[in-house]
PyMOL commands that place a pseudoatom at each C-alpha (Angstrom):
pseudoatom trace, name=CA, resn=MET, resi=1, chain=A, elem=C, hetatm=0, pos=[-36.228, -0.839, 1.363]
pseudoatom trace, name=CA, resn=THR, resi=2, chain=A, elem=C, hetatm=0, pos=[-35.445, -0.584, 5.071]
pseudoatom trace, name=CA, resn=THR, resi=3, chain=A, elem=C, hetatm=0, pos=[-36.110, 2.760, 6.649]
pseudoatom trace, name=CA, resn=THR, resi=4, chain=A, elem=C, hetatm=0, pos=[-34.017, 4.219, 9.444]
pseudoatom trace, name=CA, resn=THR, resi=5, chain=A, elem=C, hetatm=0, pos=[-34.453, 2.246, 12.655]
pseudoatom trace, name=CA, resn=LEU, resi=6, chain=A, elem=C, hetatm=0, pos=[-32.445, 3.378, 15.632]
pseudoatom trace, name=CA, resn=SER, resi=7, chain=A, elem=C, hetatm=0, pos=[-30.902, 0.568, 17.618]
pseudoatom trace, name=CA, resn=ALA, resi=8, chain=A, elem=C, hetatm=0, pos=[-29.679, 2.554, 20.619]
pseudoatom trace, name=CA, resn=PRO, resi=9, chain=A, elem=C, hetatm=0, pos=[-31.111, 5.308, 22.784]
pseudoatom trace, name=CA, resn=ALA, resi=10, chain=A, elem=C, hetatm=0, pos=[-30.012, 8.828, 22.093]
pseudoatom trace, name=CA, resn=THR, resi=11, chain=A, elem=C, hetatm=0, pos=[-26.885, 9.594, 24.095]
pseudoatom trace, name=CA, resn=SER, resi=12, chain=A, elem=C, hetatm=0, pos=[-24.491, 12.478, 24.216]
pseudoatom trace, name=CA, resn=SER, resi=13, chain=A, elem=C, hetatm=0, pos=[-21.580, 10.185, 23.393]
pseudoatom trace, name=CA, resn=THR, resi=14, chain=A, elem=C, hetatm=0, pos=[-23.318, 8.870, 20.266]
pseudoatom trace, name=CA, resn=ARG, resi=15, chain=A, elem=C, hetatm=0, pos=[-23.932, 12.384, 19.018]
pseudoatom trace, name=CA, resn=THR, resi=16, chain=A, elem=C, hetatm=0, pos=[-20.313, 13.269, 19.747]
pseudoatom trace, name=CA, resn=LEU, resi=17, chain=A, elem=C, hetatm=0, pos=[-19.093, 10.310, 17.710]
pseudoatom trace, name=CA, resn=LEU, resi=18, chain=A, elem=C, hetatm=0, pos=[-21.389, 11.241, 14.827]
pseudoatom trace, name=CA, resn=THR, resi=19, chain=A, elem=C, hetatm=0, pos=[-20.150, 14.828, 14.968]
pseudoatom trace, name=CA, resn=CYS, resi=20, chain=A, elem=C, hetatm=0, pos=[-16.708, 13.444, 14.124]
pseudoatom trace, name=CA, resn=GLY, resi=21, chain=A, elem=C, hetatm=0, pos=[-18.239, 12.266, 10.848]
pseudoatom trace, name=CA, resn=ILE, resi=22, chain=A, elem=C, hetatm=0, pos=[-19.288, 15.835, 10.091]
pseudoatom trace, name=CA, resn=LEU, resi=23, chain=A, elem=C, hetatm=0, pos=[-15.845, 17.253, 10.861]
pseudoatom trace, name=CA, resn=ALA, resi=24, chain=A, elem=C, hetatm=0, pos=[-13.708, 14.687, 9.032]
pseudoatom trace, name=CA, resn=GLY, resi=25, chain=A, elem=C, hetatm=0, pos=[-14.523, 15.799, 5.491]
pseudoatom trace, name=CA, resn=PRO, resi=26, chain=A, elem=C, hetatm=0, pos=[-14.054, 19.562, 5.869]
pseudoatom trace, name=CA, resn=LEU, resi=27, chain=A, elem=C, hetatm=0, pos=[-10.759, 18.920, 7.630]
pseudoatom trace, name=CA, resn=PHE, resi=28, chain=A, elem=C, hetatm=0, pos=[-9.424, 16.545, 4.987]
pseudoatom trace, name=CA, resn=VAL, resi=29, chain=A, elem=C, hetatm=0, pos=[-10.578, 18.545, 1.971]
pseudoatom trace, name=CA, resn=GLY, resi=30, chain=A, elem=C, hetatm=0, pos=[-9.807, 21.932, 3.482]
pseudoatom trace, name=CA, resn=ALA, resi=31, chain=A, elem=C, hetatm=0, pos=[-6.284, 20.992, 4.534]
pseudoatom trace, name=CA, resn=GLY, resi=32, chain=A, elem=C, hetatm=0, pos=[-5.658, 19.335, 1.178]
pseudoatom trace, name=CA, resn=LEU, resi=33, chain=A, elem=C, hetatm=0, pos=[-6.855, 22.305, -0.855]
pseudoatom trace, name=CA, resn=ILE, resi=34, chain=A, elem=C, hetatm=0, pos=[-4.947, 24.856, 1.230]
pseudoatom trace, name=CA, resn=GLN, resi=35, chain=A, elem=C, hetatm=0, pos=[-1.757, 22.868, 0.771]
pseudoatom trace, name=CA, resn=GLY, resi=36, chain=A, elem=C, hetatm=0, pos=[-2.502, 22.281, -2.904]
pseudoatom trace, name=CA, resn=LEU, resi=37, chain=A, elem=C, hetatm=0, pos=[-2.924, 25.992, -3.530]
pseudoatom trace, name=CA, resn=THR, resi=38, chain=A, elem=C, hetatm=0, pos=[0.096, 27.137, -1.514]
pseudoatom trace, name=CA, resn=ARG, resi=39, chain=A, elem=C, hetatm=0, pos=[2.836, 24.528, -1.847]
pseudoatom trace, name=CA, resn=ALA, resi=40, chain=A, elem=C, hetatm=0, pos=[5.315, 25.192, -4.636]
pseudoatom trace, name=CA, resn=GLY, resi=41, chain=A, elem=C, hetatm=0, pos=[5.175, 22.707, -7.499]
pseudoatom trace, name=CA, resn=PHE, resi=42, chain=A, elem=C, hetatm=0, pos=[1.808, 21.199, -6.584]
pseudoatom trace, name=CA, resn=ASP, resi=43, chain=A, elem=C, hetatm=0, pos=[-0.881, 21.272, -9.282]
pseudoatom trace, name=CA, resn=LEU, resi=44, chain=A, elem=C, hetatm=0, pos=[-4.458, 20.239, -8.499]
pseudoatom trace, name=CA, resn=THR, resi=45, chain=A, elem=C, hetatm=0, pos=[-4.899, 19.155, -12.120]
pseudoatom trace, name=CA, resn=ARG, resi=46, chain=A, elem=C, hetatm=0, pos=[-1.938, 16.759, -11.985]
pseudoatom trace, name=CA, resn=HIS, resi=47, chain=A, elem=C, hetatm=0, pos=[-1.380, 15.656, -8.399]
pseudoatom trace, name=CA, resn=PRO, resi=48, chain=A, elem=C, hetatm=0, pos=[-3.527, 13.704, -5.920]
pseudoatom trace, name=CA, resn=ALA, resi=49, chain=A, elem=C, hetatm=0, pos=[-3.514, 14.781, -2.273]
pseudoatom trace, name=CA, resn=SER, resi=50, chain=A, elem=C, hetatm=0, pos=[-1.353, 11.788, -1.339]
pseudoatom trace, name=CA, resn=VAL, resi=51, chain=A, elem=C, hetatm=0, pos=[1.841, 13.282, -2.759]
pseudoatom trace, name=CA, resn=LEU, resi=52, chain=A, elem=C, hetatm=0, pos=[1.529, 16.200, -0.338]
pseudoatom trace, name=CA, resn=SER, resi=53, chain=A, elem=C, hetatm=0, pos=[3.042, 13.865, 2.269]
pseudoatom trace, name=CA, resn=ASN, resi=54, chain=A, elem=C, hetatm=0, pos=[6.437, 14.501, 0.649]
pseudoatom trace, name=CA, resn=GLY, resi=55, chain=A, elem=C, hetatm=0, pos=[8.762, 17.421, 1.149]
pseudoatom trace, name=CA, resn=SER, resi=56, chain=A, elem=C, hetatm=0, pos=[9.606, 19.553, 4.184]
pseudoatom trace, name=CA, resn=LEU, resi=57, chain=A, elem=C, hetatm=0, pos=[5.922, 20.193, 4.908]
pseudoatom trace, name=CA, resn=GLY, resi=58, chain=A, elem=C, hetatm=0, pos=[4.860, 16.626, 4.289]
pseudoatom trace, name=CA, resn=PHE, resi=59, chain=A, elem=C, hetatm=0, pos=[4.066, 16.172, 7.980]
pseudoatom trace, name=CA, resn=VAL, resi=60, chain=A, elem=C, hetatm=0, pos=[0.986, 18.381, 7.475]
pseudoatom trace, name=CA, resn=GLN, resi=61, chain=A, elem=C, hetatm=0, pos=[-0.662, 15.929, 5.088]
pseudoatom trace, name=CA, resn=ILE, resi=62, chain=A, elem=C, hetatm=0, pos=[0.519, 12.954, 7.110]
pseudoatom trace, name=CA, resn=THR, resi=63, chain=A, elem=C, hetatm=0, pos=[-1.214, 14.475, 10.138]
pseudoatom trace, name=CA, resn=ASN, resi=64, chain=A, elem=C, hetatm=0, pos=[-4.267, 15.163, 7.982]
pseudoatom trace, name=CA, resn=PHE, resi=65, chain=A, elem=C, hetatm=0, pos=[-4.480, 11.490, 7.028]
pseudoatom trace, name=CA, resn=VAL, resi=66, chain=A, elem=C, hetatm=0, pos=[-4.105, 10.270, 10.606]
pseudoatom trace, name=CA, resn=VAL, resi=67, chain=A, elem=C, hetatm=0, pos=[-6.520, 12.737, 12.209]
pseudoatom trace, name=CA, resn=THR, resi=68, chain=A, elem=C, hetatm=0, pos=[-9.246, 12.241, 9.607]
pseudoatom trace, name=CA, resn=GLY, resi=69, chain=A, elem=C, hetatm=0, pos=[-8.746, 8.490, 9.905]
pseudoatom trace, name=CA, resn=LEU, resi=70, chain=A, elem=C, hetatm=0, pos=[-9.367, 8.693, 13.646]
pseudoatom trace, name=CA, resn=LEU, resi=71, chain=A, elem=C, hetatm=0, pos=[-12.420, 10.901, 13.090]
pseudoatom trace, name=CA, resn=THR, resi=72, chain=A, elem=C, hetatm=0, pos=[-13.753, 8.367, 10.581]
pseudoatom trace, name=CA, resn=LEU, resi=73, chain=A, elem=C, hetatm=0, pos=[-13.285, 5.547, 13.082]
pseudoatom trace, name=CA, resn=ALA, resi=74, chain=A, elem=C, hetatm=0, pos=[-15.246, 7.574, 15.631]
pseudoatom trace, name=CA, resn=ALA, resi=75, chain=A, elem=C, hetatm=0, pos=[-18.000, 8.208, 13.071]
pseudoatom trace, name=CA, resn=ALA, resi=76, chain=A, elem=C, hetatm=0, pos=[-18.181, 4.476, 12.337]
pseudoatom trace, name=CA, resn=ALA, resi=77, chain=A, elem=C, hetatm=0, pos=[-18.690, 3.806, 16.048]
pseudoatom trace, name=CA, resn=GLY, resi=78, chain=A, elem=C, hetatm=0, pos=[-21.449, 6.419, 16.158]
pseudoatom trace, name=CA, resn=ILE, resi=79, chain=A, elem=C, hetatm=0, pos=[-23.214, 4.958, 13.128]
pseudoatom trace, name=CA, resn=ARG, resi=80, chain=A, elem=C, hetatm=0, pos=[-22.983, 1.498, 14.702]
pseudoatom trace, name=CA, resn=ARG, resi=81, chain=A, elem=C, hetatm=0, pos=[-24.892, 2.857, 17.716]
pseudoatom trace, name=CA, resn=ALA, resi=82, chain=A, elem=C, hetatm=0, pos=[-27.467, 4.688, 15.603]
pseudoatom trace, name=CA, resn=LEU, resi=83, chain=A, elem=C, hetatm=0, pos=[-28.301, 2.007, 13.020]
pseudoatom trace, name=CA, resn=PRO, resi=84, chain=A, elem=C, hetatm=0, pos=[-29.022, -1.719, 13.323]
pseudoatom trace, name=CA, resn=GLY, resi=85, chain=A, elem=C, hetatm=0, pos=[-26.651, -2.984, 10.634]
pseudoatom trace, name=CA, resn=ARG, resi=86, chain=A, elem=C, hetatm=0, pos=[-23.073, -3.970, 11.476]
pseudoatom trace, name=CA, resn=TRP, resi=87, chain=A, elem=C, hetatm=0, pos=[-21.403, -4.292, 8.080]
pseudoatom trace, name=CA, resn=GLY, resi=88, chain=A, elem=C, hetatm=0, pos=[-21.724, -0.623, 7.150]
pseudoatom trace, name=CA, resn=PRO, resi=89, chain=A, elem=C, hetatm=0, pos=[-19.892, 0.681, 10.235]
pseudoatom trace, name=CA, resn=ARG, resi=90, chain=A, elem=C, hetatm=0, pos=[-17.286, -2.077, 9.920]
pseudoatom trace, name=CA, resn=LEU, resi=91, chain=A, elem=C, hetatm=0, pos=[-16.575, -1.133, 6.317]
pseudoatom trace, name=CA, resn=LEU, resi=92, chain=A, elem=C, hetatm=0, pos=[-16.378, 2.538, 7.229]
pseudoatom trace, name=CA, resn=ALA, resi=93, chain=A, elem=C, hetatm=0, pos=[-13.943, 1.625, 10.002]
pseudoatom trace, name=CA, resn=VAL, resi=94, chain=A, elem=C, hetatm=0, pos=[-11.762, -0.155, 7.417]
pseudoatom trace, name=CA, resn=TYR, resi=95, chain=A, elem=C, hetatm=0, pos=[-11.670, 3.101, 5.462]
pseudoatom trace, name=CA, resn=GLY, resi=96, chain=A, elem=C, hetatm=0, pos=[-10.652, 4.953, 8.639]
pseudoatom trace, name=CA, resn=VAL, resi=97, chain=A, elem=C, hetatm=0, pos=[-7.803, 2.528, 9.244]
pseudoatom trace, name=CA, resn=SER, resi=98, chain=A, elem=C, hetatm=0, pos=[-6.720, 2.874, 5.611]
pseudoatom trace, name=CA, resn=LEU, resi=99, chain=A, elem=C, hetatm=0, pos=[-6.420, 6.645, 6.058]
pseudoatom trace, name=CA, resn=ILE, resi=100, chain=A, elem=C, hetatm=0, pos=[-4.164, 6.154, 9.066]
pseudoatom trace, name=CA, resn=CYS, resi=101, chain=A, elem=C, hetatm=0, pos=[-2.064, 3.697, 7.067]
pseudoatom trace, name=CA, resn=ALA, resi=102, chain=A, elem=C, hetatm=0, pos=[-1.923, 6.188, 4.184]
pseudoatom trace, name=CA, resn=GLY, resi=103, chain=A, elem=C, hetatm=0, pos=[-0.302, 8.600, 6.623]
pseudoatom trace, name=CA, resn=ALA, resi=104, chain=A, elem=C, hetatm=0, pos=[2.133, 5.969, 7.834]
pseudoatom trace, name=CA, resn=PHE, resi=105, chain=A, elem=C, hetatm=0, pos=[3.178, 4.904, 4.316]
pseudoatom trace, name=CA, resn=ARG, resi=106, chain=A, elem=C, hetatm=0, pos=[3.971, 7.859, 2.065]
pseudoatom trace, name=CA, resn=ALA, resi=107, chain=A, elem=C, hetatm=0, pos=[3.098, 7.951, -1.604]
pseudoatom trace, name=CA, resn=ASP, resi=108, chain=A, elem=C, hetatm=0, pos=[6.135, 8.408, -3.842]
pseudoatom trace, name=CA, resn=PRO, resi=109, chain=A, elem=C, hetatm=0, pos=[7.019, 11.860, -5.237]
pseudoatom trace, name=CA, resn=GLN, resi=110, chain=A, elem=C, hetatm=0, pos=[5.833, 12.248, -8.811]
pseudoatom trace, name=CA, resn=ASP, resi=111, chain=A, elem=C, hetatm=0, pos=[5.440, 14.545, -11.780]
pseudoatom trace, name=CA, resn=GLY, resi=112, chain=A, elem=C, hetatm=0, pos=[7.432, 17.509, -10.500]
pseudoatom trace, name=CA, resn=PHE, resi=113, chain=A, elem=C, hetatm=0, pos=[6.343, 17.426, -6.861]
pseudoatom trace, name=CA, resn=PRO, resi=114, chain=A, elem=C, hetatm=0, pos=[8.091, 18.190, -4.606]
pseudoatom trace, name=CA, resn=LEU, resi=115, chain=A, elem=C, hetatm=0, pos=[10.143, 20.641, -6.624]
pseudoatom trace, name=CA, resn=GLY, resi=116, chain=A, elem=C, hetatm=0, pos=[13.055, 18.899, -8.291]
pseudoatom trace, name=CA, resn=THR, resi=117, chain=A, elem=C, hetatm=0, pos=[11.169, 15.639, -8.852]
pseudoatom trace, name=CA, resn=PRO, resi=118, chain=A, elem=C, hetatm=0, pos=[11.344, 14.528, -12.513]
pseudoatom trace, name=CA, resn=ALA, resi=119, chain=A, elem=C, hetatm=0, pos=[8.227, 14.924, -14.638]
pseudoatom trace, name=CA, resn=GLY, resi=120, chain=A, elem=C, hetatm=0, pos=[5.936, 11.949, -15.057]
pseudoatom trace, name=CA, resn=PRO, resi=121, chain=A, elem=C, hetatm=0, pos=[5.304, 8.945, -12.811]
pseudoatom trace, name=CA, resn=PRO, resi=122, chain=A, elem=C, hetatm=0, pos=[8.056, 7.573, -10.524]
pseudoatom trace, name=CA, resn=SER, resi=123, chain=A, elem=C, hetatm=0, pos=[10.702, 5.542, -12.339]
pseudoatom trace, name=CA, resn=SER, resi=124, chain=A, elem=C, hetatm=0, pos=[10.338, 2.923, -9.598]
pseudoatom trace, name=CA, resn=VAL, resi=125, chain=A, elem=C, hetatm=0, pos=[7.865, 2.435, -6.773]
pseudoatom trace, name=CA, resn=SER, resi=126, chain=A, elem=C, hetatm=0, pos=[9.175, 2.233, -3.204]
pseudoatom trace, name=CA, resn=TRP, resi=127, chain=A, elem=C, hetatm=0, pos=[7.898, -0.243, -0.621]
pseudoatom trace, name=CA, resn=HIS, resi=128, chain=A, elem=C, hetatm=0, pos=[6.070, 2.510, 1.245]
pseudoatom trace, name=CA, resn=GLY, resi=129, chain=A, elem=C, hetatm=0, pos=[4.589, 3.810, -2.009]
pseudoatom trace, name=CA, resn=THR, resi=130, chain=A, elem=C, hetatm=0, pos=[3.319, 0.307, -2.766]
pseudoatom trace, name=CA, resn=LEU, resi=131, chain=A, elem=C, hetatm=0, pos=[1.784, -0.044, 0.695]
pseudoatom trace, name=CA, resn=HIS, resi=132, chain=A, elem=C, hetatm=0, pos=[0.195, 3.390, 0.345]
pseudoatom trace, name=CA, resn=PHE, resi=133, chain=A, elem=C, hetatm=0, pos=[-1.502, 2.328, -2.877]
pseudoatom trace, name=CA, resn=VAL, resi=134, chain=A, elem=C, hetatm=0, pos=[-2.596, -1.044, -1.449]
pseudoatom trace, name=CA, resn=CYS, resi=135, chain=A, elem=C, hetatm=0, pos=[-4.028, 0.551, 1.696]
pseudoatom trace, name=CA, resn=GLY, resi=136, chain=A, elem=C, hetatm=0, pos=[-5.783, 3.165, -0.418]
pseudoatom trace, name=CA, resn=GLY, resi=137, chain=A, elem=C, hetatm=0, pos=[-7.290, 0.565, -2.727]
pseudoatom trace, name=CA, resn=ILE, resi=138, chain=A, elem=C, hetatm=0, pos=[-8.618, -1.492, 0.183]
pseudoatom trace, name=CA, resn=GLY, resi=139, chain=A, elem=C, hetatm=0, pos=[-9.943, 1.592, 1.944]
pseudoatom trace, name=CA, resn=PHE, resi=140, chain=A, elem=C, hetatm=0, pos=[-11.624, 3.013, -1.142]
pseudoatom trace, name=CA, resn=ALA, resi=141, chain=A, elem=C, hetatm=0, pos=[-13.332, -0.305, -1.882]
pseudoatom trace, name=CA, resn=ALA, resi=142, chain=A, elem=C, hetatm=0, pos=[-14.540, -0.454, 1.727]
pseudoatom trace, name=CA, resn=LEU, resi=143, chain=A, elem=C, hetatm=0, pos=[-15.869, 3.108, 1.500]
pseudoatom trace, name=CA, resn=VAL, resi=144, chain=A, elem=C, hetatm=0, pos=[-17.883, 2.318, -1.631]
pseudoatom trace, name=CA, resn=ALA, resi=145, chain=A, elem=C, hetatm=0, pos=[-19.326, -0.786, 0.020]
pseudoatom trace, name=CA, resn=ALA, resi=146, chain=A, elem=C, hetatm=0, pos=[-20.082, 1.213, 3.184]
pseudoatom trace, name=CA, resn=CYS, resi=147, chain=A, elem=C, hetatm=0, pos=[-22.166, 3.676, 1.166]
pseudoatom trace, name=CA, resn=PHE, resi=148, chain=A, elem=C, hetatm=0, pos=[-24.357, 0.798, 0.006]
pseudoatom trace, name=CA, resn=ALA, resi=149, chain=A, elem=C, hetatm=0, pos=[-24.471, -1.015, 3.365]
pseudoatom trace, name=CA, resn=ILE, resi=150, chain=A, elem=C, hetatm=0, pos=[-25.276, 2.059, 5.448]
pseudoatom trace, name=CA, resn=GLY, resi=151, chain=A, elem=C, hetatm=0, pos=[-27.695, 3.357, 2.839]
pseudoatom trace, name=CA, resn=SER, resi=152, chain=A, elem=C, hetatm=0, pos=[-29.727, 0.151, 3.086]
pseudoatom trace, name=CA, resn=HIS, resi=153, chain=A, elem=C, hetatm=0, pos=[-30.822, 1.209, 6.585]
pseudoatom trace, name=CA, resn=LEU, resi=154, chain=A, elem=C, hetatm=0, pos=[-31.900, 4.703, 5.566]
pseudoatom trace, name=CA, resn=THR, resi=155, chain=A, elem=C, hetatm=0, pos=[-34.994, 6.114, 3.913]
pseudoatom trace, name=CA, resn=PRO, resi=156, chain=A, elem=C, hetatm=0, pos=[-35.401, 5.398, 0.166]
pseudoatom trace, name=CA, resn=ALA, resi=157, chain=A, elem=C, hetatm=0, pos=[-34.201, 8.869, -0.855]
pseudoatom trace, name=CA, resn=ARG, resi=158, chain=A, elem=C, hetatm=0, pos=[-31.134, 8.697, 1.356]
pseudoatom trace, name=CA, resn=ALA, resi=159, chain=A, elem=C, hetatm=0, pos=[-30.457, 5.129, 0.253]
pseudoatom trace, name=CA, resn=TRP, resi=160, chain=A, elem=C, hetatm=0, pos=[-30.287, 6.273, -3.366]
pseudoatom trace, name=CA, resn=TYR, resi=161, chain=A, elem=C, hetatm=0, pos=[-28.103, 9.211, -2.388]
pseudoatom trace, name=CA, resn=SER, resi=162, chain=A, elem=C, hetatm=0, pos=[-25.743, 6.795, -0.631]
pseudoatom trace, name=CA, resn=ARG, resi=163, chain=A, elem=C, hetatm=0, pos=[-25.569, 4.499, -3.665]
pseudoatom trace, name=CA, resn=ILE, resi=164, chain=A, elem=C, hetatm=0, pos=[-24.962, 7.358, -6.092]
pseudoatom trace, name=CA, resn=SER, resi=165, chain=A, elem=C, hetatm=0, pos=[-22.236, 8.773, -3.820]
pseudoatom trace, name=CA, resn=GLY, resi=166, chain=A, elem=C, hetatm=0, pos=[-20.549, 5.387, -3.645]
pseudoatom trace, name=CA, resn=LEU, resi=167, chain=A, elem=C, hetatm=0, pos=[-20.685, 4.908, -7.399]
pseudoatom trace, name=CA, resn=ALA, resi=168, chain=A, elem=C, hetatm=0, pos=[-19.381, 8.425, -8.048]
pseudoatom trace, name=CA, resn=PHE, resi=169, chain=A, elem=C, hetatm=0, pos=[-16.431, 7.757, -5.787]
pseudoatom trace, name=CA, resn=LEU, resi=170, chain=A, elem=C, hetatm=0, pos=[-15.781, 4.407, -7.465]
pseudoatom trace, name=CA, resn=VAL, resi=171, chain=A, elem=C, hetatm=0, pos=[-15.692, 6.063, -10.893]
pseudoatom trace, name=CA, resn=GLY, resi=172, chain=A, elem=C, hetatm=0, pos=[-13.327, 8.771, -9.656]
pseudoatom trace, name=CA, resn=PHE, resi=173, chain=A, elem=C, hetatm=0, pos=[-10.942, 6.275, -8.108]
pseudoatom trace, name=CA, resn=ALA, resi=174, chain=A, elem=C, hetatm=0, pos=[-11.044, 4.013, -11.161]
pseudoatom trace, name=CA, resn=GLY, resi=175, chain=A, elem=C, hetatm=0, pos=[-9.950, 6.981, -13.250]
pseudoatom trace, name=CA, resn=VAL, resi=176, chain=A, elem=C, hetatm=0, pos=[-6.792, 7.732, -11.283]
pseudoatom trace, name=CA, resn=ALA, resi=177, chain=A, elem=C, hetatm=0, pos=[-6.052, 4.036, -10.717]
pseudoatom trace, name=CA, resn=SER, resi=178, chain=A, elem=C, hetatm=0, pos=[-5.954, 3.598, -14.500]
pseudoatom trace, name=CA, resn=GLY, resi=179, chain=A, elem=C, hetatm=0, pos=[-2.798, 5.711, -14.556]
pseudoatom trace, name=CA, resn=SER, resi=180, chain=A, elem=C, hetatm=0, pos=[-4.337, 8.410, -16.738]
pseudoatom trace, name=CA, resn=THR, resi=181, chain=A, elem=C, hetatm=0, pos=[-2.636, 11.809, -16.532]
pseudoatom trace, name=CA, resn=ASN, resi=182, chain=A, elem=C, hetatm=0, pos=[-5.575, 13.656, -18.049]
pseudoatom trace, name=CA, resn=PRO, resi=183, chain=A, elem=C, hetatm=0, pos=[-6.320, 16.743, -15.889]
pseudoatom trace, name=CA, resn=ALA, resi=184, chain=A, elem=C, hetatm=0, pos=[-10.036, 15.948, -16.051]
pseudoatom trace, name=CA, resn=VAL, resi=185, chain=A, elem=C, hetatm=0, pos=[-9.365, 12.556, -14.442]
pseudoatom trace, name=CA, resn=THR, resi=186, chain=A, elem=C, hetatm=0, pos=[-7.324, 14.062, -11.601]
pseudoatom trace, name=CA, resn=LEU, resi=187, chain=A, elem=C, hetatm=0, pos=[-9.882, 16.792, -10.969]
pseudoatom trace, name=CA, resn=GLY, resi=188, chain=A, elem=C, hetatm=0, pos=[-12.606, 14.156, -11.191]
pseudoatom trace, name=CA, resn=PHE, resi=189, chain=A, elem=C, hetatm=0, pos=[-10.978, 12.252, -8.361]
pseudoatom trace, name=CA, resn=TRP, resi=190, chain=A, elem=C, hetatm=0, pos=[-10.766, 15.407, -6.259]
pseudoatom trace, name=CA, resn=ALA, resi=191, chain=A, elem=C, hetatm=0, pos=[-14.497, 15.878, -6.914]
pseudoatom trace, name=CA, resn=ALA, resi=192, chain=A, elem=C, hetatm=0, pos=[-15.190, 12.250, -5.993]
pseudoatom trace, name=CA, resn=VAL, resi=193, chain=A, elem=C, hetatm=0, pos=[-13.356, 12.719, -2.691]
pseudoatom trace, name=CA, resn=VAL, resi=194, chain=A, elem=C, hetatm=0, pos=[-15.534, 15.753, -1.918]
pseudoatom trace, name=CA, resn=ILE, resi=195, chain=A, elem=C, hetatm=0, pos=[-18.673, 13.757, -2.784]
pseudoatom trace, name=CA, resn=ALA, resi=196, chain=A, elem=C, hetatm=0, pos=[-17.679, 10.901, -0.463]
pseudoatom trace, name=CA, resn=TRP, resi=197, chain=A, elem=C, hetatm=0, pos=[-16.865, 13.153, 2.478]
pseudoatom trace, name=CA, resn=THR, resi=198, chain=A, elem=C, hetatm=0, pos=[-20.081, 15.099, 1.914]
pseudoatom trace, name=CA, resn=TRP, resi=199, chain=A, elem=C, hetatm=0, pos=[-21.997, 11.825, 2.074]
pseudoatom trace, name=CA, resn=LEU, resi=200, chain=A, elem=C, hetatm=0, pos=[-20.407, 10.958, 5.426]
pseudoatom trace, name=CA, resn=ALA, resi=201, chain=A, elem=C, hetatm=0, pos=[-21.081, 14.439, 6.810]
pseudoatom trace, name=CA, resn=THR, resi=202, chain=A, elem=C, hetatm=0, pos=[-24.720, 14.579, 5.721]
pseudoatom trace, name=CA, resn=THR, resi=203, chain=A, elem=C, hetatm=0, pos=[-25.405, 11.012, 6.856]
pseudoatom trace, name=CA, resn=SER, resi=204, chain=A, elem=C, hetatm=0, pos=[-23.856, 11.725, 10.250]
pseudoatom trace, name=CA, resn=ALA, resi=205, chain=A, elem=C, hetatm=0, pos=[-25.880, 14.945, 10.566]
pseudoatom trace, name=CA, resn=HIS, resi=206, chain=A, elem=C, hetatm=0, pos=[-29.062, 13.070, 9.628]
pseudoatom trace, name=CA, resn=LEU, resi=207, chain=A, elem=C, hetatm=0, pos=[-28.436, 10.443, 12.312]
pseudoatom trace, name=CA, resn=ILE, resi=208, chain=A, elem=C, hetatm=0, pos=[-27.710, 13.131, 14.906]
pseudoatom trace, name=CA, resn=ARG, resi=209, chain=A, elem=C, hetatm=0, pos=[-31.115, 14.667, 14.201]
pseudoatom trace, name=CA, resn=ARG, resi=210, chain=A, elem=C, hetatm=0, pos=[-32.757, 11.250, 14.417]
pseudoatom trace, name=CA, resn=THR, resi=211, chain=A, elem=C, hetatm=0, pos=[-31.116, 10.361, 17.711]
pseudoatom trace, name=CA, resn=ALA, resi=212, chain=A, elem=C, hetatm=0, pos=[-32.077, 13.754, 19.139]
pseudoatom trace, name=CA, resn=ALA, resi=213, chain=A, elem=C, hetatm=0, pos=[-35.751, 13.317, 18.167]
for i in range(1, 213): cmd.bond("trace and resi %d" % i, "trace and resi %d" % (i + 1))
show_as sticks, trace
zoom trace
């Protein structure tokens, strides 16, 4: 197992970039939960955050996707400066780009959201809904791989934490990608999203402490 080896001197700009990795998760999850609890027709047990991009307030979630995508790209640049490996930051950057694309290409309305949408999945999938799903699939796969790649340059305990986080996210995504409408599956994906963002935040915080030492 490779322990943490810093490849660049501690700089203020590196710490600033890594701080973006700490902020991205709370912003994404916080904005998603606030919308999920306040927007009429949205149900956390039935709807993923992606459908919040629809409706008159859809711009809020679209902005959430784009801003957190940019923060993730910044975090990837910071990790690239703080660790010797290149693949981990590159994969994390792919995830950041996928978030921006998820904002550009809206998921289709579904299962009663926004209000007036028929129950159940969409009767047909639009081109932007298809691109949203494709971008999400690519980004989620890259995020899982990034957990393993970045973890390989950390201490054994943090490496295992990275692997477990990646696997937990993979399981959560596989559940919703299966098309299951079971509330436990939807809530499981929400939990997996929290786990993944927590991993990025704690890893970024760890590297900030290391670069400051």
